[in-house]
C-alpha positions in Angstrom: 40.5 67.6 96.2 37.5 68.7 94.2 37.2 72.3 93.1 34.1 72.8 95.3 36.1 71.6 98.3 39.0 73.9 97.6 36.6 76.9 97.2 34.9 76.1 100.5 38.3 76.0 102.2 39.3 79.3 100.6 36.0 80.9 101.6 36.5 79.7 105.2 40.0 81.1 105.3 38.9 84.5 104.0 35.9 84.7 106.4 38.1 83.7 109.4 40.8 86.3 109.0 39.2 88.9 106.7 41.5 88.0 103.8 43.8 85.4 102.3 46.9 85.6 100.0 47.3 83.4 97.0 50.7 82.3 98.2 49.3 81.1 101.5 46.4 79.2 99.8 48.8 77.6 97.4 50.8 76.2 100.3 47.8 75.2 102.3 45.9 73.5 99.4 48.9 72.0 97.6 47.8 73.3 94.2 49.2 75.8 91.7 49.0 79.5 91.8 46.8 79.5 88.7 44.3 77.0 90.3 43.9 79.2 93.4 43.4 82.3 91.2 40.7 80.5 89.2 38.9 79.4 92.5 39.0 83.0 93.8 37.6 84.2 90.5 34.7 81.7 90.9 34.0 82.9 94.4 34.2 86.5 93.4 31.7 85.9 90.5 29.3 84.5 93.1 29.8 87.6 95.3 31.3 85.6 98.2 34.8 87.3 98.2 36.4 90.4 96.7 39.4 89.9 94.5 42.4 92.1 95.4 46.0 92.2 94.3 47.7 89.0 95.5 44.6 87.3 97.0 41.0 87.8 98.2 39.2 89.6 101.0 35.7 89.0 102.5 33.0 90.5 100.4 32.3 94.0 101.4 35.6 94.3 103.4 36.5 97.5 101.6 33.9 99.3 103.7 33.6 97.0 106.8 35.6 98.3 109.8 36.3 95.7 112.5 36.3 97.0 116.1 39.4 97.3 118.2 38.6 94.2 120.3 38.0 92.1 117.2 41.5 93.0 115.8 43.5 93.0 119.0 43.9 89.2 119.2 45.1 88.8 115.6 48.8 88.5 114.6 50.0 89.5 118.1 53.6 88.2 117.8 54.0 90.1 114.5 52.6 93.3 116.0 55.0 93.1 119.0 58.0 92.7 116.7 56.8 95.5 114.4 56.3 97.8 117.5 59.9 97.2 118.7 61.3 97.9 115.3 59.2 101.1 114.9 60.3 102.4 118.3 63.9 101.9 117.3 63.4 104.6 114.6 62.6 107.3 117.1 65.3 109.4 118.7 65.1 110.7 122.3 63.4 114.1 122.5 61.4 113.6 119.3 57.8 114.5 118.6 55.8 111.6 117.4 52.2 111.2 116.1 50.4 107.8 116.4 47.3 107.0 114.5 44.6 104.6 115.9 44.8 100.8 115.6 46.0 97.7 117.3 49.5 97.8 115.9 50.0 101.4 116.9 48.6 100.4 120.3 51.6 98.0 120.6 53.9 100.7 119.3 52.7 103.0 122.1 54.0 100.5 124.7 57.3 100.1 122.9 57.8 103.9 122.8 57.8 104.0 126.7 61.5 103.0 126.4 62.4 106.2 124.5 63.2 109.2 126.7 61.7 112.7 126.4 58.9 112.2 124.0 56.0 114.3 122.9 53.3 112.1 121.5 50.3 113.4 119.5 47.5 110.8 118.9 43.9 110.6 117.8 43.6 107.2 119.5 41.9 106.8 122.8 43.6 103.4 123.3 47.1 104.8 122.6 46.5 107.8 124.9 45.4 105.4 127.7 48.7 103.4 127.4 50.8 106.6 127.5 48.8 108.3 130.3 49.3 105.2 132.6 53.1 105.6 132.4 54.7 107.0 135.5 57.2 108.9 133.4 57.4 112.7 133.9 59.3 113.3 130.6 56.4 112.2 128.4 53.9 114.7 127.0 50.7 113.4 125.4 48.4 115.5 123.1 45.1 113.9 122.4 43.0 115.4 119.5 39.3 115.8 119.9 36.8 114.4 117.4 34.1 111.7 116.8 34.8 108.1 117.8 35.0 105.3 115.3 34.8 101.4 115.8 38.6 101.4 116.0 38.5 103.9 118.8 39.9 106.7 116.6 39.0 110.3 117.0 38.1 111.7 113.6 36.3 114.4 111.8 36.7 118.2 111.5 37.7 118.8 115.1 40.5 116.3 114.9 41.6 117.6 111.4 41.6 121.2 112.7 43.8 120.3 115.6 46.3 118.4 113.5 46.6 121.2 111.0 48.2 123.3 113.7 50.8 120.7 114.6 54.2 119.7 113.3 55.9 116.4 114.4 59.1 114.6 113.6 57.5 111.3 112.9 54.1 109.8 112.2 53.7 106.0 113.0 50.5 105.1 111.2 48.5 101.9 111.2 46.5 101.0 108.1 43.6 98.7 107.1 45.3 97.6 103.9 48.3 98.2 101.7 48.3 97.5 97.9 50.6 98.1 95.0 48.0 100.2 93.2 45.7 101.5 95.9 48.4 102.3 98.4 47.6 102.5 102.1 43.9 102.4 102.7 41.1 102.4 105.3 37.4 101.5 105.0 36.4 104.6 106.9 36.1 107.8 104.8 36.3 110.2 107.7 39.2 108.4 109.3 41.0 108.6 105.9 40.7 112.4 106.0 42.0 112.5 109.5 44.9 110.2 108.7 45.8 112.4 105.7 46.0 115.3 108.1 48.3 113.2 110.3 50.5 112.6 107.2 50.6 116.3 106.4 51.7 117.1 109.9 54.8 114.9 109.9 58.3 115.4 108.5 58.7 111.6 108.2 56.0 108.9 107.8 56.3 105.2 108.8 53.5 102.8 108.2 53.3 99.9 110.7 51.4 96.9 109.4 51.7 93.1 109.5 52.0 91.1 106.4 48.3 90.1 106.4 47.5 93.7 105.3 49.2 93.3 102.0 46.7 93.0 99.1 43.8 94.3 101.2 42.1 97.4 99.7 39.9 99.6 101.9 37.4 102.1 100.5 39.7 105.2 100.8 43.4 105.8 100.1 45.3 107.6 102.8 48.6 107.7 101.0 50.3 106.2 97.9 53.3 103.9 98.4 55.8 106.6 97.4 54.4 109.1 99.9 55.7 107.0 102.8 59.3 107.1 104.1 59.4 103.8 105.9 57.2 100.6 106.0 57.7 98.5 109.1 56.2 95.0 108.7 57.1 91.4 109.6 59.3 88.8 108.0 56.2 86.9 106.8 55.7 89.4 103.9 56.1 87.6 100.6 58.9 88.2 98.2 56.8 90.0 95.5 55.4 92.4 98.1 58.9 93.1 99.4 60.2 94.0 96.0 57.2 96.4 95.4 57.6 98.1 98.7 61.4 98.4 98.4 61.1 100.0 95.0 58.2 102.3 95.9 58.8 103.4 99.5 61.8 105.1 101.1 62.8 102.1 103.2 61.4 98.6 104.1 62.0 97.3 107.6 61.3 93.6 108.3 60.8 92.8 112.0 61.7 89.3 113.0 
């Protein structure tokens, strides 16, 4: 395969999913790690992709925020497995905060099996799932705020509400996770609100599928060592596992 053909395939993979890891491209193209990295460098120089740790993302993806509908059909099996593993962390009678996102939306459904919960969320989608439950032992607190493309409520109203609250757990979705940048989002206002969520919680668990590794959003929510648990899927590569195991409190791989 010619270099131009490889680069076109890499670009197509990045544009289709928003990002691609070197390890995935090596397997798909049947070439060396170094060859893939050189091709990514060529595409990055042309402004077609953005180089990140372990792979490449679509050019401008550090500030582009896909809507909820665009993300809801991606990696659904992994999200369901992650949701079940995250719900298993929560004890009956706990207070739990859920951030916005398609993974936390799946977590909301999984939490319906846990008795006597109080759930705080800045996600309209999460609140909808919980409000539709017939349970009478479930309390839902929805923050106010301005709505983002991911159906999060953000801004000073949301932050002010969260500063008054204290929860046992935060289960937080992220746009990207990276060894150097930590856990990130492309939305500056959502980053501020998520930092308020982090500050409100005794324990923080990030819920994110393996495609988020190596993706870097515009703003950091938390560094790796500020998170107690990362719940992801078994597709996470070995290098990323080692980094998370050494930096975070605990790594849970959902099968």
